[in-house]
C-alpha positions as CSV (number, residue, x, y, z in Angstrom):
1,M,0.0,0.0,0.0
2,A,1.2,3.5,-0.7
3,D,0.4,4.7,2.8
4,R,2.5,2.1,4.6
5,Q,5.9,3.3,5.6
6,W,9.1,1.3,5.2
7,G,10.0,-0.7,8.4
8,D,6.5,-1.2,9.7
9,S,5.3,-4.6,10.4
10,P,1.9,-5.4,9.0
11,S,0.8,-7.5,11.8
12,D,1.7,-5.0,14.5
13,T,-0.2,-2.2,12.8
14,D,-3.4,-4.2,12.3
15,T,-3.4,-5.5,15.8
16,S,-3.0,-2.0,17.4
17,E,-5.8,-0.6,15.2
18,E,-8.1,-3.4,16.2
19,R,-7.5,-2.9,19.9
20,K,-8.0,0.9,19.9
21,P,-11.7,1.9,19.4
22,A,-12.7,5.0,17.5
23,S,-13.5,8.0,19.6
24,D,-16.9,8.5,17.9
25,E,-17.9,4.9,18.5
26,A,-17.2,5.2,22.2
27,R,-19.1,8.5,22.7
28,S,-22.1,8.5,20.2
29,A,-25.1,6.3,20.6
30,F,-26.2,7.1,17.1
31,T,-23.2,5.7,15.3
32,P,-24.2,2.9,12.9
33,P,-23.0,-0.6,13.6
34,L,-19.9,-2.0,11.9
35,G,-20.4,-2.8,8.3
36,V,-23.1,-0.1,7.8
37,P,-21.7,2.8,5.8
38,L,-22.0,6.3,7.2
39,P,-24.4,8.7,5.5
40,A,-22.9,11.4,3.3
41,P,-22.5,14.7,5.2
42,P,-24.8,17.6,4.1
43,E,-23.3,20.1,1.9
44,E,-24.3,23.1,4.2
45,E,-25.8,23.0,7.6
46,H,-28.9,25.3,7.9
47,P,-30.6,25.1,11.3
48,T,-34.3,25.1,10.6
49,S,-37.4,26.0,12.7
50,E,-40.2,23.6,13.4
51,F,-42.5,26.2,11.8
52,A,-40.6,26.0,8.5
53,I,-42.7,25.3,5.4
54,P,-42.1,21.7,4.1
55,E,-40.6,21.2,0.7
56,G,-43.1,21.2,-2.1
57,I,-45.5,23.7,-0.6
58,A,-45.5,27.2,-2.2
59,A,-44.8,30.0,0.3
60,E,-47.1,33.0,0.7
61,P,-46.1,36.2,-0.9
62,E,-43.9,38.3,1.3
63,A,-45.8,41.1,3.1
64,E,-44.9,44.7,2.8
65,P,-42.3,45.9,5.3
66,E,-43.8,47.4,8.4
67,G,-43.7,51.2,8.5
68,S,-44.8,54.0,10.8
69,A,-48.5,54.6,11.6
70,F,-47.9,58.3,10.9
71,A,-46.5,57.9,7.4
72,L,-48.6,58.7,4.4
73,P,-49.5,55.8,2.0
74,A,-47.5,55.3,-1.2
75,G,-48.7,57.7,-3.9
76,A,-50.2,60.1,-1.4
77,V,-49.7,63.8,-2.0
78,T,-49.2,66.0,1.0
79,P,-51.7,68.9,1.3
80,A,-48.8,71.4,1.4
81,A,-48.1,70.6,-2.2
82,G,-51.5,72.0,-3.2
83,R,-52.3,69.1,-5.6
84,G,-54.2,66.0,-5.1
85,T,-56.4,65.0,-2.1
86,P,-54.7,64.4,1.2
87,Y,-55.5,61.1,3.0
88,P,-57.1,61.2,6.4
89,A,-55.1,60.4,9.5
90,F,-56.8,57.1,10.0
91,T,-59.9,55.1,9.0
92,P,-62.4,54.3,11.7
93,P,-63.4,50.7,12.1
94,H,-66.9,51.4,10.8
95,G,-65.7,53.5,7.9
96,I,-65.8,57.3,7.4
97,P,-69.3,58.6,7.6
98,R,-70.6,60.5,4.6
99,V,-71.0,64.2,5.2
100,S,-72.7,66.3,2.6
101,L,-71.6,69.9,2.6
102,T,-74.6,71.0,0.6
103,K,-75.1,74.7,0.1
104,E,-78.8,74.3,0.9
105,S,-78.3,74.4,4.7
106,P,-76.9,77.4,6.5
107,W,-73.1,77.5,7.0
108,Q,-73.5,77.7,10.7
109,D,-75.1,74.2,10.9
110,R,-72.6,72.7,8.4
111,M,-69.6,74.0,10.2
112,R,-70.9,73.0,13.6
113,T,-71.3,69.5,12.3
114,M,-67.7,69.6,11.1
115,L,-66.3,71.0,14.3
116,R,-67.9,68.3,16.4
117,M,-66.3,65.5,14.3
118,P,-62.9,64.1,15.0
119,V,-60.2,65.5,12.7
120,G,-59.7,62.2,10.9
121,E,-63.4,61.9,10.0
122,R,-63.8,65.4,8.5
123,P,-64.3,65.4,4.8
124,V,-61.6,67.2,2.8
125,P,-62.4,70.5,1.1
126,D,-64.2,70.1,-2.2
127,R,-62.0,72.4,-4.3
128,P,-61.2,72.0,-8.0
129,E,-57.6,70.8,-8.7
130,K,-55.4,73.2,-10.5
131,P,-52.0,71.6,-11.4
132,D,-50.3,75.0,-12.0
133,E,-51.5,76.5,-8.8
134,P,-49.1,76.4,-5.8
135,G,-50.2,75.3,-2.4
136,P,-52.6,77.4,-0.4
137,P,-51.1,80.6,1.2
138,V,-51.5,79.3,4.8
139,P,-50.4,82.6,6.6
140,R,-52.8,84.8,4.7
141,I,-55.7,82.3,5.1
142,L,-55.1,82.2,8.9
143,D,-54.9,86.0,9.0
144,L,-58.2,86.4,7.2
145,T,-59.8,83.8,9.5
146,L,-58.6,85.6,12.6
147,R,-59.8,89.0,11.4
148,I,-63.3,87.7,10.7
149,G,-63.4,85.9,14.0
150,E,-62.3,89.1,15.8
151,L,-65.2,91.2,14.3
152,L,-67.7,88.5,15.2
153,L,-66.5,88.2,18.8
154,A,-66.2,91.9,19.3
155,G,-69.8,92.3,18.1
156,G,-71.1,90.0,20.8
157,E,-71.5,86.7,18.8
158,G,-71.4,83.5,20.8
159,A,-68.2,81.5,21.0
160,E,-69.6,78.5,19.1
161,D,-70.7,80.6,16.1
162,V,-67.4,82.4,16.0
163,E,-65.5,79.0,15.9
164,A,-67.9,77.8,13.2
165,A,-67.3,80.9,11.1
166,M,-63.5,80.6,11.5
167,F,-63.5,77.0,10.6
168,G,-65.8,77.6,7.6
169,V,-63.4,80.2,6.2
170,A,-60.3,78.1,6.7
171,H,-62.0,75.0,5.3
172,A,-63.3,76.9,2.2
173,Y,-59.7,77.8,1.3
174,G,-58.4,74.2,1.6
175,L,-57.2,74.0,5.2
176,D,-59.0,70.9,6.3
177,R,-56.9,70.0,9.4
178,C,-57.6,73.3,11.1
179,E,-58.6,73.8,14.7
180,P,-60.0,77.3,15.9
181,T,-60.1,78.2,19.6
182,V,-62.1,81.1,21.0
183,T,-61.9,82.6,24.5
184,F,-63.2,85.9,25.7
185,T,-60.3,88.0,24.5
186,L,-58.1,85.6,22.5
187,L,-58.6,83.9,19.1
188,T,-56.3,81.1,18.1
189,V,-56.2,79.0,14.9
190,S,-53.9,76.1,14.3
191,Y,-53.3,74.3,11.0
192,Q,-51.4,71.0,10.6
193,P,-50.9,69.8,7.0
194,S,-50.3,66.2,8.2
195,L,-49.3,64.3,11.3
196,V,-45.7,64.4,10.2
197,D,-45.5,68.1,9.4
198,D,-45.1,71.0,11.8
199,P,-48.3,72.9,12.7
200,V,-48.8,76.6,11.9
201,T,-50.5,78.6,14.7
202,A,-51.6,82.2,14.8
203,N,-53.6,84.2,17.3
204,R,-55.2,87.6,17.7
205,T,-56.4,89.5,20.7
206,V,-59.7,91.3,20.9
207,R,-59.1,94.5,22.8
208,R,-62.1,96.6,21.9
209,R,-65.8,95.7,21.7
210,G,-68.5,97.6,20.0
211,T,-72.2,97.2,19.6
212,D,-72.8,97.3,15.9
213,Y,-75.1,94.6,14.5
214,N,-74.9,96.2,11.1
215,R,-71.3,95.2,10.8
216,L,-72.1,91.8,12.4
217,S,-74.6,91.0,9.7
218,A,-72.2,92.1,7.0
219,V,-69.5,89.7,8.3
220,F,-72.1,86.9,8.3
221,R,-72.9,87.6,4.7
222,L,-69.1,87.5,3.9
223,V,-68.7,84.1,5.6
224,H,-71.7,82.8,3.7
225,D,-70.3,84.0,0.3
226,I,-66.9,82.5,1.2
227,T,-68.3,79.1,2.1
228,S,-70.8,78.9,-0.8
229,Q,-69.6,81.0,-3.7
230,G,-65.9,80.5,-3.5
231,L,-64.6,84.0,-3.2
232,T,-60.8,84.5,-3.7
233,L,-58.6,85.7,-1.0
234,E,-58.3,89.1,-2.6
235,E,-62.0,89.5,-2.9
236,S,-62.5,88.5,0.7
237,Y,-59.9,90.9,1.9
238,G,-61.5,93.7,-0.1
239,R,-65.0,93.1,1.3
240,L,-63.5,92.9,4.8
241,A,-61.9,96.3,4.4
242,E,-65.2,97.7,3.2
243,I,-66.9,96.3,6.3
244,R,-64.4,97.9,8.6
245,R,-64.8,101.3,6.8
246,N,-68.6,101.3,7.0
247,R,-70.0,103.9,9.3
248,H,-72.8,103.3,11.8
249,P,-76.2,103.5,10.2
250,Y,-77.6,106.0,12.8
251,P,-76.1,109.3,14.0
252,G,-75.1,110.0,17.6
253,W,-78.2,112.2,18.2
254,G,-80.4,109.4,16.9
255,L,-78.9,107.0,19.5
256,T,-79.4,109.5,22.3
257,L,-83.1,109.9,21.2
258,A,-83.5,106.1,21.0
259,S,-82.1,105.8,24.6
260,G,-84.7,108.3,25.9
261,L,-87.5,106.6,23.9
262,L,-86.5,103.2,25.4
263,A,-86.6,104.5,28.9
264,G,-89.9,106.2,28.4
265,A,-91.5,103.1,26.9
266,A,-90.2,100.9,29.7
267,S,-91.7,103.3,32.3
268,M,-95.1,102.8,30.6
269,L,-94.8,99.0,30.9
270,V,-94.7,99.3,34.7
271,G,-97.7,101.7,34.9
272,G,-96.3,105.2,34.1
273,G,-98.2,107.9,32.3
274,V,-97.2,110.8,30.0
275,V,-95.3,112.7,32.7
276,V,-93.4,109.6,33.7
277,F,-92.6,108.9,30.1
278,L,-91.2,112.4,29.6
279,A,-89.2,112.3,32.9
280,A,-87.7,108.9,32.2
281,A,-86.8,109.9,28.6
282,A,-85.1,113.1,29.8
283,G,-83.1,111.2,32.5
284,A,-82.0,108.5,30.1
285,M,-80.9,111.0,27.4
286,L,-78.9,113.0,30.0
287,G,-77.3,109.8,31.2
288,D,-76.4,108.7,27.7
289,R,-74.7,112.1,27.1
290,L,-72.7,111.7,30.4
291,A,-71.7,108.2,29.3
292,W,-70.4,109.5,26.0
293,L,-68.5,112.2,27.8
294,A,-66.9,109.6,30.1
295,S,-66.1,107.4,27.1
296,G,-64.4,110.3,25.3
297,R,-62.2,110.9,28.4
298,G,-61.0,107.3,28.2
299,L,-62.7,106.2,31.4
300,P,-63.4,102.4,31.7
301,E,-66.9,101.1,30.9
302,F,-67.6,100.6,34.6
303,Y,-67.5,104.4,35.3
304,Q,-69.5,105.0,32.1
305,F,-72.4,102.9,33.6
306,V,-72.0,104.8,36.9
307,A,-72.4,108.1,35.1
308,A,-75.3,106.8,32.9
309,A,-77.3,105.5,35.9
310,M,-77.2,108.6,38.0
311,P,-79.5,111.0,36.0
312,P,-82.6,108.7,35.8
313,A,-82.3,108.0,39.5
314,A,-81.9,111.7,40.2
315,M,-85.0,112.5,38.1
316,G,-87.1,110.0,40.1
317,V,-85.9,111.3,43.5
318,A,-86.6,114.8,42.4
319,L,-90.2,114.0,41.4
320,S,-90.7,112.1,44.7
321,A,-89.3,115.0,46.8
322,G,-91.4,117.5,44.9
323,N,-94.6,115.6,45.9
324,A,-95.6,115.2,42.3
325,H,-98.5,112.8,41.9
326,V,-96.5,110.5,39.6
327,Q,-94.8,107.1,40.1
328,A,-91.2,108.1,40.7
329,S,-90.3,104.4,40.9
330,A,-91.4,104.0,37.3
331,V,-89.0,106.8,36.2
332,I,-86.0,105.0,37.7
333,T,-87.2,101.6,36.5
334,G,-87.3,103.0,32.9
335,G,-83.8,104.3,33.2
336,L,-82.6,100.9,34.3
337,F,-84.1,99.2,31.3
338,A,-81.8,101.2,29.1
339,L,-78.7,100.1,31.0
340,I,-79.1,96.4,31.9
341,P,-76.6,94.5,29.7
342,G,-79.0,92.0,28.3
343,R,-76.9,91.3,25.2
344,A,-73.8,90.2,27.3
345,L,-76.0,88.2,29.7
346,V,-77.6,86.1,26.9
347,A,-74.3,85.5,25.2
348,G,-72.7,84.5,28.5
349,V,-75.4,82.0,29.4
350,Q,-75.4,80.6,25.8
351,D,-71.7,80.0,25.9
352,G,-72.1,78.2,29.2
353,L,-74.9,76.0,27.8
354,T,-72.9,75.1,24.7
355,G,-69.8,74.1,26.7
356,Y,-67.6,77.2,26.4
357,Y,-67.2,77.6,30.2
358,I,-64.1,79.9,30.2
359,T,-65.8,82.4,27.8
360,A,-69.1,82.1,29.6
361,A,-67.4,82.8,33.0
362,A,-65.7,85.9,31.5
363,R,-68.9,87.2,29.9
364,L,-70.8,86.8,33.1
365,L,-68.1,88.5,35.1
366,E,-68.3,91.4,32.7
367,V,-72.1,91.5,33.3
368,G,-71.4,91.5,37.0
369,Y,-69.1,94.5,36.7
370,L,-71.5,96.4,34.6
371,I,-74.4,95.8,37.0
372,A,-72.2,96.8,39.8
373,G,-71.6,100.1,38.0
374,I,-75.4,100.6,37.7
375,V,-75.8,99.7,41.4
376,C,-73.2,102.3,42.4
377,G,-74.7,105.0,40.3
378,V,-78.3,104.4,41.5
379,L,-77.4,103.8,45.1
380,I,-75.4,107.1,45.4
381,V,-78.5,109.0,44.3
382,L,-81.0,107.0,46.2
383,Y,-79.1,107.0,49.4
384,G,-78.8,110.8,49.2
385,G,-82.4,111.2,48.2
386,V,-83.7,109.0,51.0
387,H,-81.7,110.7,53.7
388,I,-82.0,114.3,52.4
389,G,-85.6,114.7,51.4
390,G,-86.9,111.9,49.3
391,G,-87.8,109.5,52.1
392,T,-91.2,109.0,50.6
393,L,-89.8,106.7,48.0
394,N,-91.9,103.5,48.3
395,P,-90.9,100.3,46.5
396,E,-94.5,99.2,46.5
397,A,-95.6,102.2,44.4
398,A,-94.4,100.6,41.2
399,L,-96.4,97.5,41.9
400,E,-99.7,99.2,41.3
401,R,-99.9,98.1,37.8
402,Q,-103.0,98.5,35.7
403,E,-103.9,96.1,33.0
404,R,-103.6,98.2,29.9
405,P,-103.1,95.6,27.1
406,V,-103.1,98.0,24.2
407,V,-100.8,100.6,25.8
408,Q,-98.4,98.0,27.1
409,I,-98.2,96.2,23.8
410,I,-97.4,99.5,22.0
411,A,-94.9,100.3,24.7
412,A,-93.2,96.9,24.3
413,M,-92.9,97.4,20.6
414,I,-91.5,100.9,21.0
415,L,-89.0,99.5,23.5
416,A,-87.9,96.8,21.1
417,F,-87.6,99.3,18.3
418,S,-85.5,101.7,20.4
419,F,-83.3,98.8,21.5
420,A,-82.7,97.8,17.9
421,V,-81.6,101.3,17.0
422,L,-79.2,101.4,19.9
423,L,-77.7,98.1,18.7
424,Q,-77.0,99.7,15.3
425,Q,-79.1,97.1,13.5
426,E,-79.8,97.1,9.8
427,R,-83.0,98.9,8.9
428,H,-84.7,95.9,7.4
429,T,-84.1,93.9,10.7
430,V,-85.6,96.6,12.9
431,L,-89.2,95.8,11.9
432,W,-88.8,92.1,12.6
433,A,-87.2,92.8,16.0
434,T,-90.0,95.1,16.9
435,I,-92.7,92.6,16.0
436,N,-90.8,89.9,17.9
437,G,-90.7,92.1,21.0
438,G,-94.4,92.7,20.8
439,V,-95.1,89.0,20.6
440,A,-92.8,88.3,23.5
441,W,-94.7,90.8,25.7
442,I,-98.1,89.4,24.7
443,I,-97.1,85.9,25.7
444,Y,-95.6,87.1,29.0
445,A,-98.6,89.2,29.9
446,A,-101.0,86.4,29.0
447,L,-99.1,84.0,31.2
448,A,-98.2,86.3,34.1
449,D,-101.3,88.6,34.3
450,T,-104.1,86.6,32.8
451,A,-103.1,83.0,33.7
452,E,-101.4,84.2,37.0
453,L,-98.3,82.1,36.3
454,D,-95.1,82.9,38.2
455,P,-93.1,85.6,36.4
456,V,-90.0,83.4,36.1
457,P,-91.5,80.6,34.0
458,A,-93.6,83.1,32.1
459,T,-90.4,85.0,31.2
460,A,-88.7,81.8,30.2
461,I,-91.5,80.8,27.9
462,A,-91.7,84.2,26.3
463,A,-87.9,84.3,25.8
464,G,-88.1,80.8,24.3
465,V,-90.5,82.1,21.6
466,V,-88.2,85.0,20.9
467,G,-85.3,82.6,20.4
468,L,-87.3,80.3,18.2
469,F,-88.6,83.1,15.9
470,G,-85.1,84.7,15.9
471,Q,-83.4,81.6,14.8
472,L,-85.9,80.8,12.1
473,L,-85.6,84.3,10.7
474,S,-81.8,84.2,10.8
475,R,-81.8,80.8,9.0
476,Y,-84.2,82.2,6.3
477,R,-81.9,85.1,5.7
478,Y,-78.5,83.3,6.3
479,A,-77.6,85.9,8.9
480,S,-76.9,86.1,12.6
481,A,-79.8,85.6,15.1
482,L,-78.6,88.3,17.4
483,P,-80.4,91.2,15.6
484,Y,-83.7,89.4,15.8
485,V,-83.3,88.2,19.4
486,T,-81.4,90.7,21.5
487,A,-83.7,93.7,20.9
488,A,-86.8,91.6,21.3
489,I,-86.0,90.5,24.9
490,G,-85.9,94.2,26.0
491,P,-89.4,94.2,27.4
492,L,-88.6,91.1,29.5
493,L,-85.5,92.5,31.2
494,P,-85.8,92.6,35.0
495,G,-85.8,96.4,35.5
496,S,-88.4,96.5,38.3
497,A,-86.8,93.8,40.4
498,T,-83.4,95.4,40.1
499,Y,-84.8,98.8,41.2
500,F,-86.6,97.2,44.2
501,A,-83.4,95.6,45.3
502,L,-81.4,98.8,45.0
503,L,-84.0,100.9,46.8
504,N,-84.3,98.4,49.7
505,F,-80.6,98.4,50.0
506,A,-80.6,102.2,50.2
507,K,-83.3,102.0,53.0
508,N,-81.1,99.5,54.9
509,E,-83.7,96.7,54.4
510,M,-81.2,94.0,53.5
511,N,-83.6,91.0,53.5
512,A,-86.0,92.6,51.1
513,G,-83.2,93.8,48.9
514,I,-81.6,90.4,48.7
515,S,-85.0,88.8,47.9
516,S,-85.6,91.3,45.1
517,L,-82.0,90.9,43.8
518,T,-82.5,87.1,43.7
519,K,-85.7,87.5,41.7
520,A,-83.9,89.8,39.2
521,A,-81.1,87.2,38.8
522,A,-83.7,84.4,38.3
523,L,-85.5,86.5,35.6
524,A,-82.3,87.2,33.8
525,L,-81.3,83.5,33.9
526,A,-84.8,82.6,32.6
527,I,-84.4,85.0,29.7
528,A,-81.0,83.6,28.7
529,I,-82.0,79.9,29.1
530,G,-85.3,80.5,27.2
531,V,-83.5,82.2,24.3
532,N,-81.0,79.3,24.0
533,L,-83.8,76.7,24.3
534,G,-85.8,78.4,21.6
535,S,-82.7,78.5,19.4
536,E,-82.2,74.7,19.8
537,M,-85.8,74.0,19.2
538,S,-85.7,75.9,16.0
539,R,-83.6,73.1,14.5
540,M,-86.6,70.8,14.7
541,F,-88.3,73.0,12.2
542,I,-85.4,73.4,9.8
543,K,-85.5,71.0,6.9
544,V,-82.2,69.1,6.7
545,P,-81.3,68.3,3.1
546,S,-81.1,64.7,2.1
547,G,-77.7,63.2,2.8
548,A,-76.6,66.0,5.1
549,A,-75.1,65.1,8.4
550,S,-77.0,66.2,11.5
551,R,-75.4,68.2,14.1
552,R,-73.6,66.1,16.6
553,A,-74.3,66.7,20.3
554,A,-71.4,67.6,22.5
555,K,-70.3,64.6,24.5
556,R,-70.1,65.3,28.2
557,T,-69.5,63.3,31.3
558,R,-72.3,62.7,33.8
559,G,-70.6,64.4,36.7
560,F,-67.6,62.0,37.0
């Protein structure tokens, strides 16, 4: 053999190999017996899993690599590019509900429905695709949105309607992932193109408020045209500039005359005659001029109300001290009707009922400060009158009301008319507000005087009718409901109860004063709740277009 070396003995070698067992034979129990050939070793060792697919069975196609939940699908176009339709953030388990943004329903209802939907379920803006047009100018759209919201909030509009208007403007210009936020003095709007892009946020502070429902109505028409007719940004900015430049529809002397007319009509509601009408009108006009003087000097609104409340009270004290056979209490009550901040009260309670608690608390605090100013002005005069020579002032004198249905209905309509002029309403809305105020007084008088119902529920029912008619009229004209509602609640304001409380405080009769003040607060709350309830009931009478989504209710906890 070639492997055998020279000098080795064949017998010795064979014998030693037979005596020495192989190491594998001694250690492995799976070694085949002698004479059985070993299997050929595998070419490559690949440890396999017990879940491996057997040979001969086709494997399933390989799944796509797992990515981030925030990444856009393949082929998606980001909204910042301005082309294509952006994908929603996610798809709910039951699918995305169909929402019809039909132009048949008012934009307030459409935008409220959108606001109460989660961001991922909101339908994208329905705008025609223009390949050559760049992406939407986000900063300019947000600026226009904030300026429109500022005019609405400064005009006394509720926080929910302001948010709906802001969202409607932003959505109309292609910003679907937009979130507006409204508080008493701050407006904020945030836009996030997608979940992976940085948001763009802008805010604006409302520093001045003015009562001008003419401007408020013009802003509502602008929002309606933006959301339904597709105005360009330049056209919208132009119309907004025109709205800001518009002057008030009534001159200053007209407002002063309306203030006196309001006070005189209110004095007739509580039993006054011609002399009382003239005295209340003179006191209210003098108070209005003093308030204008204080405003021109830059004094805060609190001191303006103090100055405006003093002349009517002084006029009543003077008539009482002069032993004139007139109801001096009716003169002071008429002056208070022209000062009670019914607009801010209704807006504050409405914000609270719709879930905007911070704004509602701020509005009600403002109402409290204004009423405190009225209290200070009237109490200064009453306290001096009671202790100097007007001690004959009697709170019960104003309760001697006579049932004069025709006179009181006419007085209620004159009061609503004067209130509408003071609110700077458009001329075509003054007639409807006047009629609505007359209807409100008819219902209240029928329930409180004829049916002898308690004044608080009677006031709430009458205010509910005012809110119902006001909302129906506003939906018919695609306008704000405030011009049709605020002036109409004028005859229902708690002027008498407020006067009784102040006079009892001046005479150091605290228990009677607190009782009257509680009654005044209950009447004011009944007015605000009634107006809001009537507004919500109006939706039952509004025909919802087929396929349109109904307004979702705000989800609230049950106290826990």
